[in-house]
C-alpha positions in Angstrom: -113.3 -198.1 -36.8 -112.0 -199.5 -33.6 -114.3 -201.7 -31.5 -111.9 -203.7 -29.3 -108.4 -202.9 -28.0 -105.8 -203.9 -25.4 -104.0 -202.2 -22.6 -101.6 -204.3 -20.5 -98.7 -201.8 -19.9 -98.7 -200.3 -16.4 -98.9 -196.6 -15.7 -95.1 -196.3 -15.1 -94.4 -197.7 -18.5 -96.8 -195.2 -20.1 -95.1 -192.4 -18.2 -91.6 -193.5 -19.3 -92.8 -193.6 -23.0 -94.2 -190.1 -22.9 -90.9 -188.5 -23.9 -91.6 -185.3 -21.9 -89.7 -183.9 -19.0 -90.9 -184.7 -15.5 -91.7 -181.9 -13.1 -89.9 -183.7 -10.3 -88.4 -187.1 -9.5 -91.3 -188.5 -7.5 -94.4 -187.1 -9.2 -93.7 -188.0 -12.8 -95.5 -186.5 -15.8 -98.8 -188.2 -14.9 -100.8 -187.5 -11.8 -102.3 -191.0 -11.5 -106.0 -190.9 -10.5 -106.6 -194.5 -11.6 -106.1 -195.7 -8.0 -109.0 -198.1 -7.9 -110.7 -199.8 -10.8 -114.5 -199.8 -10.8 -116.0 -202.9 -12.4 -113.2 -203.8 -14.7 -109.6 -204.9 -14.1 -106.4 -204.1 -15.9 -104.4 -205.3 -17.7 -107.0 -206.2 -20.3 -106.5 -208.0 -23.6 -110.1 -207.5 -24.7 -111.4 -204.0 -23.9 -114.9 -203.5 -25.4 -117.5 -200.7 -25.5 -118.9 -199.8 -22.0 -115.7 -200.8 -20.2 -114.1 -198.4 -17.8 -110.6 -197.6 -18.8 -107.7 -195.0 -18.3 -107.9 -191.9 -20.5 -105.3 -189.0 -20.5 -106.2 -185.4 -20.2 -104.1 -182.3 -19.9 -103.3 -181.2 -16.3 -101.1 -178.2 -17.2 -100.5 -177.4 -20.9 -97.7 -175.0 -20.1 -95.6 -177.7 -18.5 -96.8 -180.7 -20.6 -98.2 -182.4 -17.5 -101.0 -184.9 -17.9 -103.5 -186.7 -15.8 -105.0 -190.2 -16.2 -108.6 -190.8 -15.1 -111.1 -193.5 -15.7 -113.8 -193.1 -18.4 -116.6 -195.1 -19.9 -116.0 -196.1 -23.5 -119.1 -194.9 -25.4 -119.7 -191.2 -25.8 -122.6 -189.6 -24.1 -122.5 -186.0 -25.2 -126.2 -185.2 -25.4 -129.6 -186.0 -23.8 -131.6 -188.7 -25.7 -135.3 -188.0 -26.5 -137.8 -189.3 -24.0 -138.5 -193.0 -24.6 -135.5 -193.6 -26.8 -132.3 -195.4 -26.0 -129.2 -193.2 -26.0 -126.7 -193.7 -28.7 -123.2 -194.2 -27.4 -120.8 -193.8 -30.3 -117.4 -195.5 -29.6 -115.8 -193.9 -32.7 -115.9 -190.4 -34.2 -115.0 -189.8 -37.9 -112.5 -187.0 -38.1 -114.4 -185.6 -41.1 -117.5 -185.1 -39.0 -116.1 -182.9 -36.2 -116.9 -179.6 -38.0 -120.0 -181.0 -39.8 -122.1 -182.2 -36.8 -123.2 -180.0 -34.0 -122.8 -182.8 -31.5 -119.1 -183.0 -32.1 -118.6 -179.3 -32.6 -119.8 -178.7 -29.1 -117.1 -180.8 -27.6 -114.3 -180.1 -30.0 -112.2 -178.6 -27.2 -112.8 -181.6 -24.9 -109.9 -183.7 -26.3 -108.2 -186.7 -24.7 -105.8 -189.5 -25.4 -106.5 -193.2 -25.1 -103.4 -195.4 -24.4 -103.5 -198.9 -25.9 -101.0 -201.6 -26.7 -102.9 -202.5 -29.9 -106.4 -202.9 -31.3 -108.5 -205.5 -33.1 -110.2 -205.3 -36.5 -112.1 -207.8 -38.5 -111.9 -208.5 -42.3 -113.6 -210.9 -44.7 -117.1 -211.8 -45.8 -120.0 -211.8 -43.3 -120.1 -215.0 -41.4 -116.4 -215.8 -42.2 -114.6 -212.8 -40.7 -111.0 -213.0 -39.4 -109.9 -210.9 -36.5 -106.5 -209.0 -36.8 -104.4 -207.6 -34.1 -102.7 -204.3 -35.0 -99.9 -202.9 -32.9 -96.9 -200.6 -33.1 -94.0 -202.0 -35.1 -91.7 -201.6 -32.1 -94.3 -203.0 -29.7 -94.6 -199.6 -28.0 -97.8 -198.1 -26.4 -100.0 -196.3 -28.9 -101.9 -193.2 -28.0 -105.2 -192.6 -29.9 -106.9 -189.2 -30.1 -110.4 -188.9 -28.7 -113.1 -186.7 -27.3 -114.7 -186.9 -23.9 -117.9 -185.6 -22.1 -119.4 -185.8 -18.7 -121.6 -188.9 -18.3 -123.4 -187.5 -15.3 -124.9 -184.0 -14.7 -122.4 -183.3 -12.0 -119.5 -184.2 -14.2 -118.2 -186.9 -11.8 -118.2 -189.6 -14.5 -116.9 -189.2 -18.0 -117.3 -191.0 -21.4 -115.2 -190.9 -24.5 -115.0 -191.7 -28.2 -112.0 -192.7 -30.3 -111.2 -190.4 -33.3 -110.8 -192.3 -36.6 -109.3 -191.4 -40.0 -108.8 -193.2 -43.3 -106.6 -196.2 -43.2 -102.9 -196.3 -44.1 -101.4 -199.0 -46.4 -100.9 -201.4 -43.6 -104.6 -201.3 -42.7 -106.3 -200.9 -46.1 -106.6 -204.7 -46.7 -108.3 -205.0 -43.2 -110.5 -202.0 -42.8 -111.0 -198.6 -44.4 -110.8 -196.7 -41.1 -108.3 -196.6 -38.2 -107.7 -194.7 -35.0 -105.9 -191.4 -35.1 -102.6 -192.0 -33.3 -100.4 -189.2 -31.9 -96.7 -189.1 -31.0 -95.8 -187.7 -27.5 -94.5 -184.5 -29.2 -98.1 -183.8 -30.4 -99.9 -184.5 -27.1 -99.7 -181.0 -25.7 -101.1 -179.4 -28.9 -103.9 -181.9 -29.1 -104.9 -181.6 -25.5 -104.7 -177.8 -25.3 -108.3 -176.6 -25.3 -107.1 -173.2 -26.5 -106.1 -174.8 -29.8 -109.0 -174.5 -32.3 -109.8 -177.8 -33.8 -109.7 -176.4 -37.4 -106.0 -175.7 -36.9 -105.3 -179.3 -35.9 -106.1 -181.1 -39.2 -102.4 -181.9 -39.8 -102.6 -184.2 -36.7 -105.4 -186.3 -38.2 -103.4 -188.0 -41.0 -103.1 -191.8 -41.0 -100.2 -193.1 -38.9 -97.1 -193.9 -41.0 -97.3 -197.2 -42.8 -94.1 -198.6 -41.3 -95.2 -197.7 -37.7 -97.8 -200.5 -37.5 -97.8 -204.3 -38.0 -100.6 -206.8 -37.9 -101.4 -210.5 -37.7 -104.5 -212.7 -37.6 -105.6 -213.9 -34.2 -108.1 -216.4 -32.7 -111.8 -215.7 -33.1 -112.0 -216.1 -29.3 -111.5 -212.4 -29.1 -115.1 -212.0 -30.4 -116.3 -213.1 -27.0 -115.9 -210.1 -24.6 -115.7 -212.5 -21.7 -112.4 -213.9 -23.0 -109.4 -211.9 -21.6 -105.9 -213.4 -21.7 -102.6 -212.9 -23.4 -103.4 -215.8 -25.8 -105.9 -213.5 -27.6 -103.1 -211.4 -29.2 -101.0 -214.4 -30.3 -100.8 -215.2 -34.0 -103.4 -217.8 -35.1 -101.8 -220.9 -36.6 -103.6 -221.9 -39.8 -102.9 -224.9 -42.1 -104.3 -223.1 -45.2 
């Protein structure tokens, strides 16, 4: 699973890493709607569930043009029963998309979540160590996800990160990891005309040599902590 991640690259950097042609010199591939943060600030080294963060949608599938908007991390895709608290899943198992009606109903509402890396914990309960996982070349990663309106009028949106089984790099840390997509796969994933059942080939674990990890400070466990020190390797004597 993925319960914390980082995003400290600016929008221009994400644009440059897309690998797609730009429609013109001034507009860029992204139409940036993240003009003003609401309640959270970027960059962030400790993004947690309920935070408001940038998410990428397709603006024009024929020209591979995308748009970034702000969304709530924690998926609200259905109405809870009266008197019950709503469940806000932050992750979605790729195997469940075709099995559960909740996910089938939004299988065309696909998005991408940019991140510089993510945190995962390993070890026995009460003695868990946080790991920071990032691209081997320190590039921005793009996780696949689903989104849904958070309000009846559709003015606010929520999202969940899609997960798959871990690759070799992750297996000793956790048995699940986000589904990461390369820029060449963005258009296909974000195109609502593409049936989800035809996209299984995109859900494989990211290549083993594309990720690296190291243990970091337990300070990341406190969501109020947010600084570059959180992603630095933890120095241990033994």
